[in-house]
C-alpha positions in Angstrom: -68.4 68.5 -61.5 -67.2 68.8 -65.3 -70.3 67.3 -66.6 -72.5 69.2 -63.5 -71.5 72.6 -65.2 -71.7 71.5 -68.5 -75.3 70.6 -68.0 -75.4 74.2 -66.6 -74.4 75.9 -69.4 -75.9 73.9 -72.2 -79.3 75.0 -70.1 -78.6 78.5 -69.9 -77.3 78.6 -73.5 -81.1 77.0 -74.4 -83.5 80.1 -73.0 -82.8 82.6 -75.2 -86.3 83.4 -76.3 -87.7 84.4 -79.8 -87.0 88.5 -81.0 -90.0 90.7 -81.1 -91.5 91.6 -84.8 -91.2 95.5 -85.8 -94.9 95.2 -86.2 -96.9 95.6 -83.0 -99.0 93.4 -81.8 -100.6 92.8 -78.0 -101.2 89.7 -76.6 -104.4 88.5 -74.5 -106.3 85.4 -73.3 -104.7 82.6 -70.9 -100.6 82.4 -70.5 -99.1 78.9 -71.1 -96.3 78.5 -68.9 -93.5 76.3 -70.8 -90.7 74.3 -70.3 -87.9 76.1 -71.6 -85.6 72.8 -71.8 -87.8 70.9 -73.4 -90.4 73.0 -75.6 -92.8 71.5 -73.5 -96.5 72.6 -72.3 -96.5 72.8 -68.2 -99.9 74.7 -67.7 -101.4 77.6 -67.6 -100.5 80.6 -64.9 -103.6 79.9 -62.5 -106.4 83.1 -61.5 -106.5 81.2 -58.2 -103.4 82.7 -56.1 -101.4 80.9 -52.8 -100.8 82.9 -50.3 -101.1 86.2 -52.3 -98.3 84.7 -55.3 -99.1 83.3 -58.3 -99.0 79.3 -58.8 -99.6 76.8 -62.3 -102.7 75.1 -63.1 -103.1 72.2 -65.7 -106.7 73.1 -65.5 -107.5 75.1 -68.6 -110.7 76.7 -66.7 -109.1 77.9 -63.7 -106.6 79.9 -66.5 -105.6 83.3 -65.3 -106.9 85.3 -68.8 -104.8 89.2 -69.4 -103.6 91.0 -71.5 -100.3 92.7 -72.6 -99.9 96.0 -75.1 -97.4 97.3 -77.4 -94.9 98.3 -78.2 -92.1 97.6 -75.5 -92.0 96.7 -71.9 -95.8 96.7 -70.6 -97.8 95.4 -67.8 -99.9 92.1 -67.8 -103.5 93.3 -67.2 -105.4 90.5 -65.4 -108.9 90.2 -66.4 -110.4 87.5 -64.2 -108.1 87.4 -60.7 -110.5 87.0 -58.1 -109.2 89.8 -55.7 -108.8 93.9 -56.5 -105.7 93.7 -58.1 -105.6 94.4 -62.0 -101.8 93.7 -63.2 -99.2 90.4 -63.0 -96.1 92.1 -61.5 -92.6 90.3 -59.9 -92.1 91.2 -56.8 -88.8 91.1 -55.1 -88.6 90.8 -51.2 -84.8 90.4 -50.9 -82.8 92.6 -53.1 -84.8 94.4 -56.1 -81.6 94.6 -58.6 -81.3 91.9 -61.5 -77.7 91.5 -63.2 -76.2 88.4 -64.9 -73.9 86.7 -62.0 -76.7 87.5 -59.7 -78.6 84.9 -57.2 -81.3 87.8 -56.9 -85.3 86.7 -57.9 -88.4 87.9 -57.7 -91.8 85.9 -57.9 -95.0 86.8 -59.5 -98.2 88.3 -57.4 -101.4 90.1 -58.5 -100.5 93.9 -57.7 -101.5 97.3 -58.6 -99.3 98.5 -61.6 -96.2 100.1 -60.9 -96.3 102.7 -63.8 -93.0 103.6 -65.4 -91.1 103.9 -62.4 -87.3 103.1 -62.3 -87.0 99.9 -60.4 -88.9 98.5 -58.2 -92.1 100.1 -56.4 -93.9 99.7 -52.8 -97.6 99.1 -54.8 -100.4 97.6 -52.9 -100.3 93.8 -53.7 -102.2 90.2 -52.8 -98.4 89.1 -51.7 -98.1 91.7 -48.9 -102.1 91.0 -48.1 -101.8 87.6 -47.1 -98.3 88.5 -45.2 -99.4 90.8 -42.9 -98.3 94.0 -44.3 -94.4 92.7 -45.1 -93.4 95.4 -48.0 -92.7 93.3 -51.6 -91.2 96.1 -53.9 -92.8 94.8 -56.9 -92.5 96.0 -60.9 -95.3 95.0 -63.3 -93.8 96.5 -67.0 -91.2 93.8 -67.2 -93.4 92.2 -70.4 -92.9 92.5 -74.1 -94.9 90.6 -76.6 -93.3 89.0 -78.8 -96.1 87.5 -81.0 -97.4 88.4 -85.0 -99.9 87.4 -86.7 -98.5 84.6 -87.7 -97.1 83.5 -84.2 -100.4 81.9 -82.3 -99.6 81.4 -78.9 -97.1 84.5 -78.7 -94.4 84.3 -76.4 -93.6 87.0 -73.5 -89.9 88.6 -73.0 -89.3 89.4 -70.0 -87.1 92.6 -68.5 -86.2 94.2 -65.3 -85.4 97.9 -65.1 -83.0 98.4 -61.9 -83.1 101.6 -59.9 -79.7 102.6 -61.6 -81.6 102.8 -64.9 -79.7 99.4 -65.7 -81.9 96.5 -67.3 -81.7 92.4 -67.7 -83.5 89.9 -69.3 -85.4 88.0 -67.3 -85.5 84.3 -67.3 -88.9 82.7 -65.7 -89.0 79.5 -63.4 -91.2 77.3 -61.8 -91.0 75.5 -58.6 -91.7 71.5 -59.5 -95.0 71.5 -57.4 -96.4 74.6 -59.9 -96.9 76.5 -56.4 -94.3 79.3 -56.8 -93.6 81.1 -60.1 -90.4 83.5 -60.4 -87.9 85.3 -62.5 -84.1 86.1 -62.3 -81.6 87.2 -64.6 -79.1 84.6 -64.0 -80.9 81.0 -63.7 -77.7 78.9 -63.1 -76.7 81.7 -60.4 -80.4 81.5 -58.9 -80.0 77.7 -58.7 -76.4 77.9 -56.6 -78.1 79.5 -54.0 -82.4 78.3 -54.3 -82.0 75.2 -56.5 -79.5 72.1 -55.6 -80.8 69.0 -54.1 -77.8 66.7 -53.4 -76.3 68.9 -55.8 -78.8 67.7 -58.4 -79.7 70.8 -61.1 -83.2 71.4 -61.4 -84.7 69.0 -58.6 -86.3 71.8 -57.4 -86.6 74.3 -60.2 -87.4 74.3 -64.1 -87.2 77.6 -66.2 -89.6 78.1 -68.0 -91.4 80.6 -70.3 -94.7 81.9 -71.1 -97.1 82.2 -74.3 -100.4 84.3 -74.6 -102.6 82.6 -76.4 -104.5 85.1 -78.4 -102.4 88.0 -80.8 -103.9 91.4 -82.2 -102.5 93.9 -83.9 
């Protein structure tokens, strides 16, 4: 158990992302998915949804393209998704509060922009459409582009604002079959509830971060 706990601690400490620069840059283009443990490219966010939620593709021709403006937390506006929704959002069907120590999580969907609401909003989204209208409170303004003109591709930081106004930095993750992309404020806590298989960490989910492959001032 000591080695197991040490692995979780070391992995959590490895998830820190670069801080954004003082100059306002926007990101655009495809969104690469990077393994946060080994800094390796896994693939891209796919323009093709699975049951209404985002998945990962290794085929660049199937990659979603979008843009994230600046400054601060913004929505990722989709340019080529084959549905009526214009933004990438995180949908929390179980609990919309994200915080350190909590296993709560959300999955990425295509949705209407949630505007500047505090907390998640019940906006139209592709997952609810694919699941008989089941509500999926979502939030799209979670992305902060952290790239610069000298940093291509540029990383995206993820922040969730709760209903009470508190905020939490998010860690993204994917299922190891590439069919689910999600976010949580505490990846080790999430794993204790959702990710263990015979008490082996990362058997089901891998922590990742996102990079946008174009940068503009």
